[in-house]
C-alpha beads as a LAMMPS data file, in Angstrom:
LAMMPS data file: protein, C-alpha beads

162 atoms
161 bonds

1 atom types
1 bond types

-500.0 500.0 xlo xhi
-500.0 500.0 ylo yhi
-500.0 500.0 zlo zhi

Masses

1 110.0

Atoms # bond

1 1 1 12.514 15.864 11.998
2 1 1 14.595 13.404 10.416
3 1 1 13.453 9.921 8.759
4 1 1 12.621 7.121 10.602
5 1 1 12.061 3.442 10.126
6 1 1 10.270 2.028 13.166
7 1 1 10.195 -1.732 13.460
8 1 1 7.328 -2.725 15.740
9 1 1 3.917 -3.889 15.943
10 1 1 2.392 -1.004 13.340
11 1 1 -0.898 -0.489 15.752
12 1 1 1.464 -0.114 18.733
13 1 1 3.865 2.010 16.785
14 1 1 0.995 3.924 15.155
15 1 1 -0.608 4.996 18.537
16 1 1 3.215 6.005 19.943
17 1 1 3.556 8.485 17.492
18 1 1 0.104 9.941 17.369
19 1 1 0.288 12.288 20.337
20 1 1 3.718 13.958 18.894
21 1 1 2.868 13.904 15.333
22 1 1 -0.984 13.904 14.504
23 1 1 -1.525 16.177 11.348
24 1 1 2.232 16.275 10.611
25 1 1 3.371 13.632 8.147
26 1 1 3.103 14.137 4.627
27 1 1 3.946 10.746 3.261
28 1 1 3.136 7.351 4.443
29 1 1 4.124 4.413 2.450
30 1 1 2.769 0.920 3.812
31 1 1 2.702 -2.472 2.776
32 1 1 0.297 -4.729 4.726
33 1 1 -0.315 -8.421 4.790
34 1 1 -1.725 -9.462 1.402
35 1 1 -3.906 -12.140 3.064
36 1 1 -2.477 -14.985 0.735
37 1 1 -1.582 -17.955 3.085
38 1 1 1.977 -17.439 2.174
39 1 1 4.455 -18.068 5.038
40 1 1 8.103 -17.739 3.198
41 1 1 8.435 -14.108 4.442
42 1 1 9.182 -14.851 7.624
43 1 1 5.391 -14.812 8.935
44 1 1 1.891 -15.823 8.002
45 1 1 0.159 -13.133 6.422
46 1 1 -3.053 -14.706 6.761
47 1 1 -3.410 -15.254 10.350
48 1 1 -6.167 -13.002 11.185
49 1 1 -8.330 -14.025 14.289
50 1 1 -11.095 -11.164 13.455
51 1 1 -10.465 -11.364 9.653
52 1 1 -8.373 -8.904 7.458
53 1 1 -10.680 -5.804 7.657
54 1 1 -10.802 -6.170 11.503
55 1 1 -6.850 -6.048 11.340
56 1 1 -6.380 -3.002 8.900
57 1 1 -9.346 -0.519 9.695
58 1 1 -7.878 0.437 13.054
59 1 1 -4.360 1.094 11.542
60 1 1 -5.794 3.049 8.614
61 1 1 -8.123 5.014 11.172
62 1 1 -4.765 6.346 13.205
63 1 1 -2.541 7.023 9.995
64 1 1 -5.411 9.039 8.867
65 1 1 -5.076 11.162 11.661
66 1 1 -1.289 11.393 11.465
67 1 1 -1.466 12.732 7.792
68 1 1 -0.839 16.420 7.150
69 1 1 -3.258 18.050 5.215
70 1 1 -1.394 17.731 2.319
71 1 1 -0.768 14.158 3.143
72 1 1 -1.201 11.057 1.057
73 1 1 -0.595 7.110 2.280
74 1 1 0.276 4.724 -0.488
75 1 1 -0.646 1.302 0.252
76 1 1 0.436 -1.670 -1.748
77 1 1 -2.017 -4.706 -2.203
78 1 1 -2.877 -7.613 -4.602
79 1 1 -6.247 -8.932 -5.631
80 1 1 -7.189 -10.820 -2.431
81 1 1 -7.869 -7.645 -0.137
82 1 1 -8.514 -4.919 -2.894
83 1 1 -12.212 -4.543 -2.799
84 1 1 -12.168 -4.688 1.102
85 1 1 -9.159 -2.084 1.196
86 1 1 -11.200 0.636 -1.110
87 1 1 -14.218 -0.073 0.773
88 1 1 -12.274 0.898 3.977
89 1 1 -10.101 3.852 2.491
90 1 1 -13.461 5.217 1.075
91 1 1 -15.021 5.316 4.410
92 1 1 -12.068 6.804 6.057
93 1 1 -10.451 9.302 3.634
94 1 1 -13.568 9.824 1.611
95 1 1 -14.138 8.194 -2.038
96 1 1 -13.051 11.382 -3.582
97 1 1 -9.548 11.302 -1.994
98 1 1 -8.609 7.373 -3.056
99 1 1 -7.210 6.614 -6.320
100 1 1 -6.043 3.119 -7.649
101 1 1 -3.400 1.940 -10.163
102 1 1 -1.993 -1.255 -11.264
103 1 1 1.426 -2.122 -10.780
104 1 1 3.454 -5.183 -12.808
105 1 1 4.357 -6.753 -9.722
106 1 1 6.875 -9.059 -11.881
107 1 1 9.633 -7.298 -13.931
108 1 1 12.244 -9.954 -15.515
109 1 1 15.052 -7.744 -14.914
110 1 1 14.465 -6.921 -10.996
111 1 1 12.487 -10.023 -9.854
112 1 1 14.916 -12.799 -10.893
113 1 1 14.627 -14.310 -7.440
114 1 1 11.105 -13.592 -6.524
115 1 1 8.922 -16.511 -5.368
116 1 1 5.234 -16.530 -6.656
117 1 1 2.256 -18.081 -5.069
118 1 1 0.772 -20.832 -6.823
119 1 1 -1.172 -20.689 -9.876
120 1 1 -4.788 -20.134 -9.645
121 1 1 -6.491 -22.118 -12.217
122 1 1 -3.361 -22.055 -14.645
123 1 1 -3.381 -18.339 -14.411
124 1 1 -0.845 -16.139 -13.160
125 1 1 -1.412 -12.592 -11.513
126 1 1 0.729 -10.120 -12.946
127 1 1 -0.504 -6.770 -11.422
128 1 1 -0.688 -5.928 -7.939
129 1 1 -2.352 -2.360 -7.034
130 1 1 -1.294 0.657 -5.469
131 1 1 -4.105 2.758 -3.282
132 1 1 -3.441 6.242 -2.729
133 1 1 -5.244 7.803 0.020
134 1 1 -4.889 11.747 0.337
135 1 1 -6.042 13.587 3.253
136 1 1 -7.291 16.165 1.165
137 1 1 -6.628 15.661 -2.608
138 1 1 -6.891 19.260 -3.668
139 1 1 -3.851 20.112 -1.296
140 1 1 -1.550 17.410 -2.298
141 1 1 1.014 17.902 -5.114
142 1 1 2.547 15.004 -6.084
143 1 1 5.508 14.330 -9.119
144 1 1 4.244 11.635 -11.407
145 1 1 4.865 7.887 -10.664
146 1 1 7.256 6.088 -12.887
147 1 1 7.631 2.623 -13.660
148 1 1 10.218 0.872 -15.984
149 1 1 9.109 -1.153 -18.499
150 1 1 11.117 -3.573 -21.015
151 1 1 10.358 -1.924 -24.671
152 1 1 12.046 -4.794 -26.404
153 1 1 15.725 -3.117 -26.494
154 1 1 15.908 -1.223 -23.048
155 1 1 13.832 -0.285 -20.080
156 1 1 12.052 2.896 -20.329
157 1 1 9.874 4.938 -17.445
158 1 1 5.993 4.717 -18.139
159 1 1 4.275 7.577 -15.993
160 1 1 1.662 5.828 -13.842
161 1 1 -1.208 8.831 -13.423
162 1 1 -2.776 9.033 -9.885

Bonds

1 1 1 2
2 1 2 3
3 1 3 4
4 1 4 5
5 1 5 6
6 1 6 7
7 1 7 8
8 1 8 9
9 1 9 10
10 1 10 11
11 1 11 12
12 1 12 13
13 1 13 14
14 1 14 15
15 1 15 16
16 1 16 17
17 1 17 18
18 1 18 19
19 1 19 20
20 1 20 21
21 1 21 22
22 1 22 23
23 1 23 24
24 1 24 25
25 1 25 26
26 1 26 27
27 1 27 28
28 1 28 29
29 1 29 30
30 1 30 31
31 1 31 32
32 1 32 33
33 1 33 34
34 1 34 35
35 1 35 36
36 1 36 37
37 1 37 38
38 1 38 39
39 1 39 40
40 1 40 41
41 1 41 42
42 1 42 43
43 1 43 44
44 1 44 45
45 1 45 46
46 1 46 47
47 1 47 48
48 1 48 49
49 1 49 50
50 1 50 51
51 1 51 52
52 1 52 53
53 1 53 54
54 1 54 55
55 1 55 56
56 1 56 57
57 1 57 58
58 1 58 59
59 1 59 60
60 1 60 61
61 1 61 62
62 1 62 63
63 1 63 64
64 1 64 65
65 1 65 66
66 1 66 67
67 1 67 68
68 1 68 69
69 1 69 70
70 1 70 71
71 1 71 72
72 1 72 73
73 1 73 74
74 1 74 75
75 1 75 76
76 1 76 77
77 1 77 78
78 1 78 79
79 1 79 80
80 1 80 81
81 1 81 82
82 1 82 83
83 1 83 84
84 1 84 85
85 1 85 86
86 1 86 87
87 1 87 88
88 1 88 89
89 1 89 90
90 1 90 91
91 1 91 92
92 1 92 93
93 1 93 94
94 1 94 95
95 1 95 96
96 1 96 97
97 1 97 98
98 1 98 99
99 1 99 100
100 1 100 101
101 1 101 102
102 1 102 103
103 1 103 104
104 1 104 105
105 1 105 106
106 1 106 107
107 1 107 108
108 1 108 109
109 1 109 110
110 1 110 111
111 1 111 112
112 1 112 113
113 1 113 114
114 1 114 115
115 1 115 116
116 1 116 117
117 1 117 118
118 1 118 119
119 1 119 120
120 1 120 121
121 1 121 122
122 1 122 123
123 1 123 124
124 1 124 125
125 1 125 126
126 1 126 127
127 1 127 128
128 1 128 129
129 1 129 130
130 1 130 131
131 1 131 132
132 1 132 133
133 1 133 134
134 1 134 135
135 1 135 136
136 1 136 137
137 1 137 138
138 1 138 139
139 1 139 140
140 1 140 141
141 1 141 142
142 1 142 143
143 1 143 144
144 1 144 145
145 1 145 146
146 1 146 147
147 1 147 148
148 1 148 149
149 1 149 150
150 1 150 151
151 1 151 152
152 1 152 153
153 1 153 154
154 1 154 155
155 1 155 156
156 1 156 157
157 1 157 158
158 1 158 159
159 1 159 160
160 1 160 161
161 1 161 162
């Protein structure tokens, strides 16, 4: 199969993929709504009639079925729904198959045009989180994740363990 990018309501797309691709997908990166009340990105990411958890859980349950035995899903999230996401992922994947690592969300070199949400009590959030959900951690084999970091004179890659 070639690589695909599918643009659709993600619940519909996941359901459409299930009959043919159940248990066949090795890597699934997702960037769900952060539930932050920001609407500059073209849609309101906090418009969930039944709550964020009710929105995300059925999508993750289908995604779990799509992953192969060595498959892994990477979910980008910020502090707004991190705890809820970890609880849902732990119940679907098993807590032993869920890892979290921080990711510096602002990089002066790459994010010159970034629009930030308002400061919270004068504090700027500088990290986001990536939740890695393994179908079966023991069967997965991943290369290290690198993040560029400014060391004062140049950017160097820093290994982020999973």
